[in-house]
C-alpha positions as CSV (number, residue, x, y, z in Angstrom):
1,M,-30.0,-1.1,1.9
2,A,-30.3,-1.4,5.6
3,S,-33.0,-1.4,7.3
4,D,-33.2,1.1,10.3
5,S,-32.1,-1.7,12.6
6,T,-29.4,-2.6,10.9
7,E,-26.1,-0.3,11.0
8,V,-24.1,-0.5,7.9
9,I,-20.5,0.3,8.7
10,L,-18.1,1.0,5.4
11,H,-15.2,-0.8,5.3
12,A,-11.8,0.8,3.8
13,A,-8.4,-1.0,2.7
14,M,-5.6,1.7,2.7
15,F,-2.7,0.1,0.1
16,P,-0.1,3.3,-0.3
17,Y,3.5,2.8,-1.6
18,F,5.6,1.6,0.6
19,A,7.8,5.2,1.0
20,F,7.1,7.5,3.7
21,G,5.9,10.7,1.5
22,H,3.0,8.1,0.4
23,I,2.0,6.6,4.1
24,S,1.3,10.0,5.6
25,P,-1.3,11.5,3.4
26,F,-2.7,7.8,3.4
27,V,-3.0,8.0,7.4
28,Q,-4.8,11.7,7.4
29,L,-7.2,10.7,5.1
30,S,-8.1,7.2,7.3
31,N,-8.3,9.6,9.7
32,K,-10.6,11.7,8.1
33,L,-12.7,8.4,7.1
34,S,-12.3,7.3,10.9
35,L,-14.1,10.7,12.4
36,H,-17.2,9.2,9.9
37,G,-17.3,6.0,11.1
38,V,-15.6,4.2,8.3
39,K,-13.8,1.5,9.6
40,V,-9.9,1.5,8.0
41,S,-7.7,-1.3,7.1
42,F,-4.6,0.1,6.7
43,F,-1.9,-2.4,5.0
44,S,2.1,-1.6,4.8
45,S,5.3,-3.6,4.8
46,P,6.6,-4.6,8.4
47,G,9.2,-2.1,8.6
48,N,6.8,1.0,8.2
49,I,3.9,-0.8,11.3
50,S,6.1,1.0,14.2
51,R,6.7,4.4,12.2
52,I,2.8,4.5,11.1
53,K,1.6,3.5,14.6
54,S,3.8,6.6,16.0
55,T,2.3,9.2,13.4
56,P,0.7,12.0,15.5
57,K,-2.9,12.1,15.5
58,L,-3.3,8.6,14.3
59,S,-7.0,7.0,14.6
60,P,-6.7,4.4,17.3
61,N,-9.6,2.7,15.1
62,A,-7.0,2.3,12.2
63,Q,-6.0,-1.2,11.8
64,I,-2.5,-1.6,10.6
65,I,-1.7,-4.6,9.1
66,P,1.6,-5.8,8.3
67,L,2.0,-7.4,4.5
68,T,5.2,-9.3,3.5
69,I,5.9,-7.7,-0.6
70,P,8.5,-10.6,-2.4
71,H,11.1,-9.5,-3.9
72,I,11.1,-8.5,-7.4
73,E,14.2,-8.7,-9.5
74,G,14.3,-5.3,-11.0
75,A,11.6,-3.7,-9.5
76,Y,13.7,-0.7,-9.3
77,I,13.9,0.3,-12.3
78,M,11.3,2.8,-13.3
79,V,11.8,5.0,-10.2
80,P,11.9,9.1,-10.0
81,E,15.9,8.7,-9.3
82,R,16.3,7.5,-13.1
83,R,15.4,10.6,-14.2
84,N,18.8,12.8,-13.5
85,N,20.8,9.4,-15.2
86,H,20.6,9.8,-18.9
87,T,23.5,8.1,-19.7
88,I,23.8,4.5,-20.5
89,D,26.8,3.9,-18.4
90,D,24.2,5.8,-15.6
91,L,21.1,3.2,-16.3
92,M,23.3,0.4,-16.4
93,K,24.0,0.9,-12.4
94,P,21.2,0.7,-9.9
95,P,20.2,4.3,-8.4
96,K,21.6,6.0,-5.9
97,G,20.7,4.6,-2.5
98,F,18.8,1.6,-4.0
99,P,19.9,-1.4,-2.3
100,V,21.9,-3.8,-4.2
101,T,19.6,-6.6,-4.4
102,S,17.3,-4.6,-6.5
103,I,19.5,-5.1,-9.5
104,T,23.1,-5.7,-9.9
105,S,22.9,-3.7,-13.2
106,L,21.0,-3.9,-16.5
107,R,22.3,-4.8,-19.6
108,K,23.3,-2.3,-22.1
109,F,20.6,-3.1,-24.6
110,E,18.1,-2.7,-21.8
111,A,19.6,0.8,-20.2
112,Q,19.6,2.0,-24.0
113,D,16.0,1.0,-24.1
114,L,15.3,2.5,-20.7
115,R,16.8,5.8,-22.0
116,Y,14.0,6.3,-24.7
117,V,11.5,7.2,-21.5
118,F,13.6,10.2,-20.4
119,V,14.7,11.8,-23.7
120,N,12.7,14.7,-24.8
121,F,12.1,15.2,-28.4
122,D,11.3,18.4,-30.7
123,G,11.2,19.7,-27.0
124,N,7.9,17.9,-25.9
125,P,8.0,16.4,-22.5
126,C,9.7,13.2,-22.2
127,V,7.6,9.6,-22.0
128,Y,8.1,9.6,-18.1
129,D,6.9,13.2,-17.4
130,R,4.0,12.9,-19.7
131,V,2.6,9.2,-17.3
132,L,3.4,11.1,-14.3
133,D,1.2,14.4,-15.9
134,G,-1.4,12.0,-16.9
135,H,-1.7,10.5,-13.4
136,Y,-1.6,13.8,-11.4
137,R,-4.1,15.2,-13.7
138,C,-7.2,12.4,-13.3
139,D,-9.6,11.9,-10.5
140,V,-9.4,8.4,-10.6
141,I,-7.2,5.7,-11.6
142,V,-7.9,1.7,-11.4
143,M,-4.8,-0.5,-12.5
144,K,-5.4,-4.4,-12.5
145,T,-1.1,-5.4,-11.4
146,C,-1.4,-8.7,-11.1
147,N,-3.2,-11.8,-12.4
148,E,-3.6,-13.1,-8.1
149,W,-5.7,-10.3,-8.0
150,K,-7.9,-11.0,-10.4
151,V,-11.8,-11.6,-9.5
152,L,-12.4,-14.9,-10.6
153,T,-15.6,-15.4,-12.7
């Protein structure tokens, strides 16, 4: 607890998914937090920085930090674009509009396994829709994504 002579400033780190449709709400949230005296550090890919800085009403108090993420082979396997491609042949190709470097192709057995995620059984929602529904309906999501971010004890 801070004494009367010491001011504690809350510092929030914003790290949205790199698509601008995800970035825009984070910009709005950072603006609201800044209005209440919260210091905001906003992480994004270098390619998004100029677009974020040109966002109308971006708080001048927000610190925008470029973050370079290394390429990970196969990172575009599970994206919404896959939702409409149900055939094995479609799933073996990179999603429409995605760079060829993301994945050149899936092998047939990998595409067959991936297809399961998008298939409805007995009229019930597919696995993909159930996972999205779970994310949209919860109040908080906590994810551990890699060992490098794990706190050492």
